[in-house]
py3Dmol code that shows the C-alpha trace and the ligand (Angstrom):
import py3Dmol

protein = """\
ATOM      1  CA  UNK A   1     -78.005 147.930  10.337  1.00  0.00           C
ATOM      2  CA  UNK A   2     -74.998 149.874  11.499  1.00  0.00           C
ATOM      3  CA  UNK A   3     -75.902 152.056  14.493  1.00  0.00           C
ATOM      4  CA  UNK A   4     -73.788 155.008  15.588  1.00  0.00           C
ATOM      5  CA  UNK A   5     -74.117 157.720  18.206  1.00  0.00           C
ATOM      6  CA  UNK A   6     -72.826 161.110  17.161  1.00  0.00           C
ATOM      7  CA  UNK A   7     -72.411 164.703  18.212  1.00  0.00           C
ATOM      8  CA  UNK A   8     -73.216 167.508  15.791  1.00  0.00           C
ATOM      9  CA  UNK A   9     -73.715 171.208  16.514  1.00  0.00           C
ATOM     10  CA  UNK A  10     -73.938 170.537  20.248  1.00  0.00           C
ATOM     11  CA  UNK A  11     -76.576 167.817  19.866  1.00  0.00           C
ATOM     12  CA  UNK A  12     -76.055 164.125  20.613  1.00  0.00           C
ATOM     13  CA  UNK A  13     -78.156 161.535  18.790  1.00  0.00           C
ATOM     14  CA  UNK A  14     -78.263 158.018  17.413  1.00  0.00           C
ATOM     15  CA  UNK A  15     -78.220 157.388  13.660  1.00  0.00           C
ATOM     16  CA  UNK A  16     -78.133 154.571  11.151  1.00  0.00           C
ATOM     17  CA  UNK A  17     -75.016 154.659   9.015  1.00  0.00           C
ATOM     18  CA  UNK A  18     -75.394 153.846   5.321  1.00  0.00           C
ATOM     19  CA  UNK A  19     -72.078 154.293   3.556  1.00  0.00           C
ATOM     20  CA  UNK A  20     -71.007 157.901   4.078  1.00  0.00           C
ATOM     21  CA  UNK A  21     -74.484 158.993   5.164  1.00  0.00           C
ATOM     22  CA  UNK A  22     -76.093 159.145   8.613  1.00  0.00           C
ATOM     23  CA  UNK A  23     -79.874 158.810   8.937  1.00  0.00           C
ATOM     24  CA  UNK A  24     -80.848 160.466  12.204  1.00  0.00           C
ATOM     25  CA  UNK A  25     -82.975 158.637  14.782  1.00  0.00           C
ATOM     26  CA  UNK A  26     -85.228 160.365  17.308  1.00  0.00           C
ATOM     27  CA  UNK A  27     -84.444 157.953  20.150  1.00  0.00           C
ATOM     28  CA  UNK A  28     -82.196 155.043  21.174  1.00  0.00           C
ATOM     29  CA  UNK A  29     -82.803 152.210  18.686  1.00  0.00           C
ATOM     30  CA  UNK A  30     -83.226 149.282  21.084  1.00  0.00           C
ATOM     31  CA  UNK A  31     -86.994 148.890  20.659  1.00  0.00           C
ATOM     32  CA  UNK A  32     -87.448 150.409  17.207  1.00  0.00           C
ATOM     33  CA  UNK A  33     -85.731 152.700  14.736  1.00  0.00           C
ATOM     34  CA  UNK A  34     -87.635 156.015  14.530  1.00  0.00           C
ATOM     35  CA  UNK A  35     -86.136 158.081  11.702  1.00  0.00           C
ATOM     36  CA  UNK A  36     -86.471 161.860  11.820  1.00  0.00           C
ATOM     37  CA  UNK A  37     -85.905 162.180   8.057  1.00  0.00           C
ATOM     38  CA  UNK A  38     -82.709 164.209   8.545  1.00  0.00           C
ATOM     39  CA  UNK A  39     -79.665 162.909   6.682  1.00  0.00           C
ATOM     40  CA  UNK A  40     -76.135 164.181   7.209  1.00  0.00           C
ATOM     41  CA  UNK A  41     -72.706 163.146   5.903  1.00  0.00           C
ATOM     42  CA  UNK A  42     -70.587 161.099   8.304  1.00  0.00           C
ATOM     43  CA  UNK A  43     -67.821 163.701   7.979  1.00  0.00           C
ATOM     44  CA  UNK A  44     -70.098 166.385   9.497  1.00  0.00           C
ATOM     45  CA  UNK A  45     -70.486 164.586  12.838  1.00  0.00           C
ATOM     46  CA  UNK A  46     -68.185 163.421  15.635  1.00  0.00           C
ATOM     47  CA  UNK A  47     -68.553 159.698  16.333  1.00  0.00           C
ATOM     48  CA  UNK A  48     -69.192 158.900  20.011  1.00  0.00           C
ATOM     49  CA  UNK A  49     -69.243 155.635  21.939  1.00  0.00           C
ATOM     50  CA  UNK A  50     -72.138 153.953  20.077  1.00  0.00           C
ATOM     51  CA  UNK A  51     -74.324 153.226  23.124  1.00  0.00           C
ATOM     52  CA  UNK A  52     -74.869 154.380  26.720  1.00  0.00           C
ATOM     53  CA  UNK A  53     -74.191 151.411  29.019  1.00  0.00           C
ATOM     54  CA  UNK A  54     -75.059 151.151  32.698  1.00  0.00           C
ATOM     55  CA  UNK A  55     -71.997 148.878  33.010  1.00  0.00           C
ATOM     56  CA  UNK A  56     -69.197 147.270  31.056  1.00  0.00           C
ATOM     57  CA  UNK A  57     -68.774 143.624  31.961  1.00  0.00           C
ATOM     58  CA  UNK A  58     -65.522 142.073  30.778  1.00  0.00           C
ATOM     59  CA  UNK A  59     -64.487 138.449  30.513  1.00  0.00           C
ATOM     60  CA  UNK A  60     -60.927 137.424  31.403  1.00  0.00           C
ATOM     61  CA  UNK A  61     -58.993 134.433  30.074  1.00  0.00           C
ATOM     62  CA  UNK A  62     -61.608 133.400  27.494  1.00  0.00           C
ATOM     63  CA  UNK A  63     -58.985 132.088  25.055  1.00  0.00           C
ATOM     64  CA  UNK A  64     -56.774 129.219  26.275  1.00  0.00           C
ATOM     65  CA  UNK A  65     -53.603 130.450  24.534  1.00  0.00           C
ATOM     66  CA  UNK A  66     -54.021 133.933  26.028  1.00  0.00           C
ATOM     67  CA  UNK A  67     -54.447 132.451  29.532  1.00  0.00           C
ATOM     68  CA  UNK A  68     -51.226 130.497  28.983  1.00  0.00           C
ATOM     69  CA  UNK A  69     -49.211 133.525  27.777  1.00  0.00           C
ATOM     70  CA  UNK A  70     -49.817 135.633  30.911  1.00  0.00           C
ATOM     71  CA  UNK A  71     -47.041 135.677  33.490  1.00  0.00           C
ATOM     72  CA  UNK A  72     -46.936 132.373  35.319  1.00  0.00           C
ATOM     73  CA  UNK A  73     -49.411 130.865  32.850  1.00  0.00           C
ATOM     74  CA  UNK A  74     -53.038 130.352  33.768  1.00  0.00           C
ATOM     75  CA  UNK A  75     -54.970 127.131  33.171  1.00  0.00           C
ATOM     76  CA  UNK A  76     -58.213 127.480  31.211  1.00  0.00           C
ATOM     77  CA  UNK A  77     -60.844 128.587  33.776  1.00  0.00           C
ATOM     78  CA  UNK A  78     -63.711 126.234  34.662  1.00  0.00           C
ATOM     79  CA  UNK A  79     -66.227 129.103  34.547  1.00  0.00           C
ATOM     80  CA  UNK A  80     -66.026 132.591  32.985  1.00  0.00           C
ATOM     81  CA  UNK A  81     -63.848 135.075  34.905  1.00  0.00           C
ATOM     82  CA  UNK A  82     -65.738 138.383  35.152  1.00  0.00           C
ATOM     83  CA  UNK A  83     -64.605 141.886  35.977  1.00  0.00           C
ATOM     84  CA  UNK A  84     -66.004 145.384  35.409  1.00  0.00           C
ATOM     85  CA  UNK A  85     -64.598 148.417  33.664  1.00  0.00           C
ATOM     86  CA  UNK A  86     -65.948 151.815  34.786  1.00  0.00           C
ATOM     87  CA  UNK A  87     -67.970 154.070  32.499  1.00  0.00           C
ATOM     88  CA  UNK A  88     -65.333 156.782  33.074  1.00  0.00           C
ATOM     89  CA  UNK A  89     -62.912 154.658  31.004  1.00  0.00           C
ATOM     90  CA  UNK A  90     -65.050 154.877  27.849  1.00  0.00           C
ATOM     91  CA  UNK A  91     -63.711 156.695  24.805  1.00  0.00           C
ATOM     92  CA  UNK A  92     -64.811 156.723  21.162  1.00  0.00           C
ATOM     93  CA  UNK A  93     -63.146 155.796  17.894  1.00  0.00           C
ATOM     94  CA  UNK A  94     -60.503 158.436  17.173  1.00  0.00           C
ATOM     95  CA  UNK A  95     -60.061 159.554  20.785  1.00  0.00           C
ATOM     96  CA  UNK A  96     -56.722 159.335  22.578  1.00  0.00           C
ATOM     97  CA  UNK A  97     -55.718 156.622  25.054  1.00  0.00           C
ATOM     98  CA  UNK A  98     -53.884 158.490  27.807  1.00  0.00           C
ATOM     99  CA  UNK A  99     -50.788 156.712  29.115  1.00  0.00           C
ATOM    100  CA  UNK A 100     -50.901 156.935  32.930  1.00  0.00           C
ATOM    101  CA  UNK A 101     -47.810 158.344  34.626  1.00  0.00           C
ATOM    102  CA  UNK A 102     -47.941 155.532  37.208  1.00  0.00           C
ATOM    103  CA  UNK A 103     -47.582 152.694  34.664  1.00  0.00           C
ATOM    104  CA  UNK A 104     -44.629 151.562  32.539  1.00  0.00           C
ATOM    105  CA  UNK A 105     -46.525 148.870  30.615  1.00  0.00           C
ATOM    106  CA  UNK A 106     -49.865 149.587  28.940  1.00  0.00           C
ATOM    107  CA  UNK A 107     -51.218 146.791  26.699  1.00  0.00           C
ATOM    108  CA  UNK A 108     -53.852 146.532  23.974  1.00  0.00           C
ATOM    109  CA  UNK A 109     -56.403 143.707  24.107  1.00  0.00           C
ATOM    110  CA  UNK A 110     -58.530 143.290  20.973  1.00  0.00           C
ATOM    111  CA  UNK A 111     -62.044 142.137  21.846  1.00  0.00           C
ATOM    112  CA  UNK A 112     -65.496 141.663  20.400  1.00  0.00           C
ATOM    113  CA  UNK A 113     -68.111 143.590  22.394  1.00  0.00           C
ATOM    114  CA  UNK A 114     -71.701 142.435  22.753  1.00  0.00           C
ATOM    115  CA  UNK A 115     -74.273 145.236  23.107  1.00  0.00           C
ATOM    116  CA  UNK A 116     -77.377 144.203  25.049  1.00  0.00           C
ATOM    117  CA  UNK A 117     -80.744 145.120  23.507  1.00  0.00           C
ATOM    118  CA  UNK A 118     -83.246 144.447  26.277  1.00  0.00           C
ATOM    119  CA  UNK A 119     -83.425 144.051  30.014  1.00  0.00           C
ATOM    120  CA  UNK A 120     -82.614 140.487  30.987  1.00  0.00           C
ATOM    121  CA  UNK A 121     -81.976 138.447  34.109  1.00  0.00           C
ATOM    122  CA  UNK A 122     -81.475 134.706  34.593  1.00  0.00           C
ATOM    123  CA  UNK A 123     -81.698 133.882  30.910  1.00  0.00           C
ATOM    124  CA  UNK A 124     -80.605 130.589  29.403  1.00  0.00           C
ATOM    125  CA  UNK A 125     -77.984 130.367  26.657  1.00  0.00           C
ATOM    126  CA  UNK A 126     -80.816 129.509  24.264  1.00  0.00           C
ATOM    127  CA  UNK A 127     -82.582 132.799  25.057  1.00  0.00           C
ATOM    128  CA  UNK A 128     -79.408 134.908  24.941  1.00  0.00           C
ATOM    129  CA  UNK A 129     -79.745 135.690  21.241  1.00  0.00           C
ATOM    130  CA  UNK A 130     -82.991 137.593  21.897  1.00  0.00           C
ATOM    131  CA  UNK A 131     -81.178 139.861  24.370  1.00  0.00           C
ATOM    132  CA  UNK A 132     -78.320 140.816  22.051  1.00  0.00           C
ATOM    133  CA  UNK A 133     -78.755 144.051  20.100  1.00  0.00           C
ATOM    134  CA  UNK A 134     -75.528 143.822  18.112  1.00  0.00           C
ATOM    135  CA  UNK A 135     -71.748 143.776  18.122  1.00  0.00           C
ATOM    136  CA  UNK A 136     -68.922 146.296  18.059  1.00  0.00           C
ATOM    137  CA  UNK A 137     -65.162 146.444  18.690  1.00  0.00           C
ATOM    138  CA  UNK A 138     -63.530 147.124  22.056  1.00  0.00           C
ATOM    139  CA  UNK A 139     -59.969 147.587  23.282  1.00  0.00           C
ATOM    140  CA  UNK A 140     -59.608 146.307  26.867  1.00  0.00           C
ATOM    141  CA  UNK A 141     -56.594 148.521  27.580  1.00  0.00           C
ATOM    142  CA  UNK A 142     -54.659 147.173  30.567  1.00  0.00           C
ATOM    143  CA  UNK A 143     -51.815 148.485  32.740  1.00  0.00           C
ATOM    144  CA  UNK A 144     -50.064 145.115  32.862  1.00  0.00           C
ATOM    145  CA  UNK A 145     -47.496 146.083  35.501  1.00  0.00           C
ATOM    146  CA  UNK A 146     -50.218 147.331  37.845  1.00  0.00           C
ATOM    147  CA  UNK A 147     -52.262 144.169  37.248  1.00  0.00           C
ATOM    148  CA  UNK A 148     -49.290 142.165  38.561  1.00  0.00           C
ATOM    149  CA  UNK A 149     -48.598 144.494  41.505  1.00  0.00           C
ATOM    150  CA  UNK A 150     -52.206 144.627  42.697  1.00  0.00           C
ATOM    151  CA  UNK A 151     -53.034 140.943  42.313  1.00  0.00           C
ATOM    152  CA  UNK A 152     -56.564 141.825  41.201  1.00  0.00           C
ATOM    153  CA  UNK A 153     -57.565 143.808  38.176  1.00  0.00           C
ATOM    154  CA  UNK A 154     -59.642 146.840  39.121  1.00  0.00           C
ATOM    155  CA  UNK A 155     -56.991 149.557  38.925  1.00  0.00           C
ATOM    156  CA  UNK A 156     -55.148 148.013  35.947  1.00  0.00           C
ATOM    157  CA  UNK A 157     -58.312 147.923  33.835  1.00  0.00           C
ATOM    158  CA  UNK A 158     -59.939 151.160  34.955  1.00  0.00           C
ATOM    159  CA  UNK A 159     -57.809 154.190  34.107  1.00  0.00           C
ATOM    160  CA  UNK A 160     -59.632 156.949  32.255  1.00  0.00           C
ATOM    161  CA  UNK A 161     -59.552 156.271  28.465  1.00  0.00           C
ATOM    162  CA  UNK A 162     -58.862 152.520  28.965  1.00  0.00           C
ATOM    163  CA  UNK A 163     -62.053 151.418  27.195  1.00  0.00           C
ATOM    164  CA  UNK A 164     -62.233 152.474  23.536  1.00  0.00           C
ATOM    165  CA  UNK A 165     -65.487 151.165  21.984  1.00  0.00           C
ATOM    166  CA  UNK A 166     -67.030 151.472  18.529  1.00  0.00           C
ATOM    167  CA  UNK A 167     -67.393 152.986  16.050  1.00  0.00           C
ATOM    168  CA  UNK A 168     -70.588 151.186  14.867  1.00  0.00           C
ATOM    169  CA  UNK A 169     -72.915 148.583  16.373  1.00  0.00           C
ATOM    170  CA  UNK A 170     -73.734 146.025  13.712  1.00  0.00           C
ATOM    171  CA  UNK A 171     -77.133 144.477  14.452  1.00  0.00           C
ATOM    172  CA  UNK A 172     -76.831 141.705  11.844  1.00  0.00           C
ATOM    173  CA  UNK A 173     -73.312 140.516  12.668  1.00  0.00           C
ATOM    174  CA  UNK A 174     -72.434 136.931  13.527  1.00  0.00           C
ATOM    175  CA  UNK A 175     -68.974 136.184  14.975  1.00  0.00           C
ATOM    176  CA  UNK A 176     -69.114 132.553  13.823  1.00  0.00           C
ATOM    177  CA  UNK A 177     -66.087 131.724  11.680  1.00  0.00           C
ATOM    178  CA  UNK A 178     -64.709 135.292  12.011  1.00  0.00           C
ATOM    179  CA  UNK A 179     -61.401 136.620  13.326  1.00  0.00           C
ATOM    180  CA  UNK A 180     -60.218 139.465  15.539  1.00  0.00           C
ATOM    181  CA  UNK A 181     -56.912 141.286  15.168  1.00  0.00           C
ATOM    182  CA  UNK A 182     -55.041 144.060  16.873  1.00  0.00           C
ATOM    183  CA  UNK A 183     -52.896 146.120  14.531  1.00  0.00           C
ATOM    184  CA  UNK A 184     -50.208 148.325  16.119  1.00  0.00           C
ATOM    185  CA  UNK A 185     -48.790 151.019  13.836  1.00  0.00           C
ATOM    186  CA  UNK A 186     -49.887 148.914  10.842  1.00  0.00           C
ATOM    187  CA  UNK A 187     -48.433 145.619  12.124  1.00  0.00           C
ATOM    188  CA  UNK A 188     -50.733 142.707  13.053  1.00  0.00           C
ATOM    189  CA  UNK A 189     -50.058 141.752  16.692  1.00  0.00           C
ATOM    190  CA  UNK A 190     -53.030 139.525  17.603  1.00  0.00           C
ATOM    191  CA  UNK A 191     -54.968 137.316  15.204  1.00  0.00           C
ATOM    192  CA  UNK A 192     -57.528 135.062  16.870  1.00  0.00           C
ATOM    193  CA  UNK A 193     -60.646 133.146  15.875  1.00  0.00           C
ATOM    194  CA  UNK A 194     -63.906 133.711  17.774  1.00  0.00           C
ATOM    195  CA  UNK A 195     -64.567 129.983  17.412  1.00  0.00           C
ATOM    196  CA  UNK A 196     -61.673 129.436  19.870  1.00  0.00           C
ATOM    197  CA  UNK A 197     -63.480 131.154  22.765  1.00  0.00           C
ATOM    198  CA  UNK A 198     -63.609 128.889  25.811  1.00  0.00           C
ATOM    199  CA  UNK A 199     -67.128 130.144  26.600  1.00  0.00           C
ATOM    200  CA  UNK A 200     -69.222 131.211  23.634  1.00  0.00           C
ATOM    201  CA  UNK A 201     -71.360 134.332  23.581  1.00  0.00           C
ATOM    202  CA  UNK A 202     -74.721 132.739  24.547  1.00  0.00           C
ATOM    203  CA  UNK A 203     -72.970 131.043  27.493  1.00  0.00           C
ATOM    204  CA  UNK A 204     -71.398 134.338  28.593  1.00  0.00           C
ATOM    205  CA  UNK A 205     -74.630 136.364  28.392  1.00  0.00           C
ATOM    206  CA  UNK A 206     -76.469 133.669  30.338  1.00  0.00           C
ATOM    207  CA  UNK A 207     -73.724 133.362  32.984  1.00  0.00           C
ATOM    208  CA  UNK A 208     -73.565 137.133  33.530  1.00  0.00           C
ATOM    209  CA  UNK A 209     -77.366 137.462  33.667  1.00  0.00           C
ATOM    210  CA  UNK A 210     -77.508 134.967  36.537  1.00  0.00           C
ATOM    211  CA  UNK A 211     -75.440 137.465  38.546  1.00  0.00           C
ATOM    212  CA  UNK A 212     -76.663 140.874  37.406  1.00  0.00           C
ATOM    213  CA  UNK A 213     -79.547 142.373  35.469  1.00  0.00           C
ATOM    214  CA  UNK A 214     -78.436 143.494  32.028  1.00  0.00           C
ATOM    215  CA  UNK A 215     -79.969 146.605  30.485  1.00  0.00           C
ATOM    216  CA  UNK A 216     -80.203 147.944  26.910  1.00  0.00           C
ATOM    217  CA  UNK A 217     -76.864 149.432  25.936  1.00  0.00           C
ATOM    218  CA  UNK A 218     -74.830 147.399  28.418  1.00  0.00           C
ATOM    219  CA  UNK A 219     -71.541 146.157  26.990  1.00  0.00           C
ATOM    220  CA  UNK A 220     -69.914 142.751  27.401  1.00  0.00           C
ATOM    221  CA  UNK A 221     -66.235 142.501  26.381  1.00  0.00           C
ATOM    222  CA  UNK A 222     -65.799 138.848  25.452  1.00  0.00           C
ATOM    223  CA  UNK A 223     -62.059 138.330  26.008  1.00  0.00           C
ATOM    224  CA  UNK A 224     -58.873 138.629  23.995  1.00  0.00           C
ATOM    225  CA  UNK A 225     -56.817 136.054  22.069  1.00  0.00           C
ATOM    226  CA  UNK A 226     -53.074 135.518  22.472  1.00  0.00           C
ATOM    227  CA  UNK A 227     -50.524 138.035  21.246  1.00  0.00           C
ATOM    228  CA  UNK A 228     -51.136 140.902  23.686  1.00  0.00           C
ATOM    229  CA  UNK A 229     -48.363 143.436  23.922  1.00  0.00           C
ATOM    230  CA  UNK A 230     -47.406 146.946  24.979  1.00  0.00           C
ATOM    231  CA  UNK A 231     -48.201 150.307  23.403  1.00  0.00           C
ATOM    232  CA  UNK A 232     -46.081 153.435  23.593  1.00  0.00           C
ATOM    233  CA  UNK A 233     -46.934 157.116  23.443  1.00  0.00           C
ATOM    234  CA  UNK A 234     -47.430 158.112  19.803  1.00  0.00           C
ATOM    235  CA  UNK A 235     -48.632 154.645  18.729  1.00  0.00           C
ATOM    236  CA  UNK A 236     -51.785 153.994  16.713  1.00  0.00           C
ATOM    237  CA  UNK A 237     -53.781 150.918  17.705  1.00  0.00           C
ATOM    238  CA  UNK A 238     -56.516 149.405  15.557  1.00  0.00           C
ATOM    239  CA  UNK A 239     -58.963 146.715  16.704  1.00  0.00           C
ATOM    240  CA  UNK A 240     -59.845 145.026  13.429  1.00  0.00           C
ATOM    241  CA  UNK A 241     -62.753 142.597  13.558  1.00  0.00           C
ATOM    242  CA  UNK A 242     -63.597 140.762  10.385  1.00  0.00           C
ATOM    243  CA  UNK A 243     -66.943 142.079   9.108  1.00  0.00           C
ATOM    244  CA  UNK A 244     -67.170 145.073  11.501  1.00  0.00           C
ATOM    245  CA  UNK A 245     -65.979 148.700  11.320  1.00  0.00           C
ATOM    246  CA  UNK A 246     -62.425 149.103  12.691  1.00  0.00           C
ATOM    247  CA  UNK A 247     -61.812 150.875  15.997  1.00  0.00           C
ATOM    248  CA  UNK A 248     -58.741 153.113  15.810  1.00  0.00           C
ATOM    249  CA  UNK A 249     -57.169 155.143  18.615  1.00  0.00           C
ATOM    250  CA  UNK A 250     -53.830 156.717  19.321  1.00  0.00           C
ATOM    251  CA  UNK A 251     -51.808 156.765  22.513  1.00  0.00           C
ATOM    252  CA  UNK A 252     -50.666 159.997  24.108  1.00  0.00           C
TER     253      UNK A 252
END
"""
ligand_1 = """\
1
MG
Mg -59.521 141.567 28.184
"""
view = py3Dmol.view(width=600, height=400)
view.addModel(protein, "pdb")
view.setStyle({"model": 0}, {"cartoon": {"style": "trace"}})
view.addModel(ligand_1, "xyz")
view.setStyle({"model": 1}, {"stick": {}})
view.zoomTo()
view.show()
């Protein structure tokens, strides 16, 4: 199933997308899909961020070639590097990424996002699959100059609009053997294979759950492959994940 969250006539609701049609749900779909019977065309609704997380957990340096390309070069980490992005950074497919006045270098980072489906804590990698609701696309927008100045990542990763997510959550998706690309103004900039992740998705979900309780709707950004680069005002950036709906935003 492809799950979306939309706004229409002042109402916000979840729906299942089938082609150009939305089948409205009466509640969040994590436990079950309760259809209201109402069907509307996709074009009649505004797509929102497809879930309502309590947190966005992001993984740094999860591809060896990306770790190496950063200034100074980083060795592959021995354990996942975690950081958080604030909920105030979330924007939907089609919304604008706002270029902060205090940065001169704002980068795209194409990433696969895991959406958690049930509350979990201290789970093993083997049990991680049961906690995953589905997958969507995410752009871990980063003020690269501020990341270098600050020495840690909070401000660089946290500007308003720096976390585009969506447009659909695919509940049947498997990243195995698939690729992720960023496409800037129609040109492919990153092209990585999920099989090259240093820590795979069950390992990441387990590792994070040892630290913090994960709740339905929580988002895990699983890291970006090599090829990161800057965006400019007026650019269009697409996060294109093989087998998922593309996430497209523009920069203003
Ligand atoms: Mg990232």
